[in-house]
C-alpha positions as CSV (number, residue, x, y, z in Angstrom):
1,X,125.4,154.3,98.3
2,X,127.2,157.7,98.0
3,X,128.5,159.4,101.1
4,X,125.8,162.1,100.9
5,X,123.1,159.3,101.1
6,X,122.2,159.3,97.4
7,X,122.4,156.3,95.2
8,X,124.2,156.0,91.9
9,X,121.6,154.1,90.1
10,X,122.6,151.3,87.7
11,X,119.5,150.3,85.9
12,X,119.0,147.8,83.1
13,X,119.3,149.3,79.6
14,X,116.0,150.6,78.2
15,X,114.8,152.0,74.9
16,X,116.5,155.3,75.5
17,X,119.7,156.1,73.6
18,X,122.4,156.1,76.2
19,X,125.6,158.1,75.9
20,X,129.1,156.9,76.3
21,X,131.1,158.0,79.3
22,X,133.2,160.6,77.5
23,X,130.2,162.1,75.6
24,X,128.2,162.3,78.8
25,X,131.0,164.1,80.7
26,X,131.4,166.5,77.9
27,X,127.7,167.4,77.8
28,X,127.4,167.7,81.6
29,X,130.5,170.0,81.7
30,X,128.8,172.2,79.0
31,X,125.6,172.4,81.1
32,X,123.6,170.4,78.6
33,X,123.1,167.2,80.5
34,X,119.3,167.3,81.0
35,X,117.5,163.9,81.0
36,X,120.5,161.9,79.8
37,X,121.4,158.3,80.5
38,X,124.9,157.0,80.5
39,X,126.1,153.6,79.4
40,X,128.3,152.2,82.2
41,X,128.7,148.8,80.4
42,X,127.2,145.4,81.0
43,X,123.8,146.8,80.2
44,X,123.8,149.3,83.0
45,X,122.8,153.0,82.9
46,X,123.4,155.9,85.2
47,X,121.0,158.9,85.3
48,X,121.0,162.3,87.0
49,X,118.1,161.4,89.3
50,X,119.9,161.7,92.6
51,X,119.6,164.6,95.1
52,X,122.4,166.5,93.4
53,X,121.1,166.1,89.8
54,X,123.4,166.7,86.9
55,X,126.2,168.0,89.2
56,X,126.2,164.8,91.2
57,X,126.1,162.7,88.0
58,X,129.1,164.6,86.6
59,X,131.1,164.0,89.8
60,X,130.2,160.3,89.9
61,X,131.1,159.9,86.2
62,X,134.4,161.6,86.6
63,X,135.1,159.2,89.5
64,X,133.9,156.3,87.5
65,X,136.3,157.3,84.7
66,X,139.2,157.6,87.2
67,X,138.5,154.2,88.8
68,X,138.4,152.5,85.3
69,X,141.8,154.1,84.5
70,X,143.2,153.1,87.9
71,X,141.9,149.5,87.5
72,X,143.5,149.2,84.1
73,X,146.8,150.5,85.3
74,X,146.7,153.3,82.7
75,X,145.9,156.1,85.0
76,X,147.6,159.4,84.4
77,X,146.3,161.3,87.4
78,X,147.7,164.6,86.1
79,X,145.0,164.6,83.4
80,X,142.2,164.8,86.0
81,X,141.7,168.4,86.9
82,X,138.9,170.2,88.7
83,X,136.3,172.1,86.8
84,X,136.7,175.9,86.6
85,X,134.2,176.3,89.4
86,X,134.8,175.1,92.9
87,X,134.1,171.3,93.2
88,X,132.8,169.9,96.4
89,X,134.0,166.3,97.1
90,X,132.4,164.4,100.0
91,X,134.9,163.3,102.7
92,X,134.2,159.6,102.0
93,X,134.9,160.0,98.3
94,X,138.1,162.0,99.1
95,X,139.3,159.1,101.2
96,X,138.8,156.7,98.3
97,X,140.6,159.0,95.9
98,X,143.5,159.5,98.3
99,X,143.9,155.8,98.9
100,X,143.8,155.1,95.1
101,X,146.8,157.5,94.5
102,X,148.9,155.8,97.2
103,X,150.6,152.8,95.8
104,X,152.9,150.5,97.8
């Protein structure tokens, strides 16, 4: 469950043609992410059907991308920049991101 109460749905793959993570982020950033599904791996899909729609999906996919990079040890956090417009990050998500950048 997301801090705002919405759920990032991971559904079994269906007959729709899912996009890869990079392609989905690129489309959503360009404002062309209507009715897309995103392949999260292991037969799971994410869709923009939460309360925040495409904006919420974009934020979650960016976070997913960052967590994959952090988990693999290949994270270059300087590459992750905010979108040109103001980005609202929920306090719970900010705590996770802050914790992920602090290494012992």
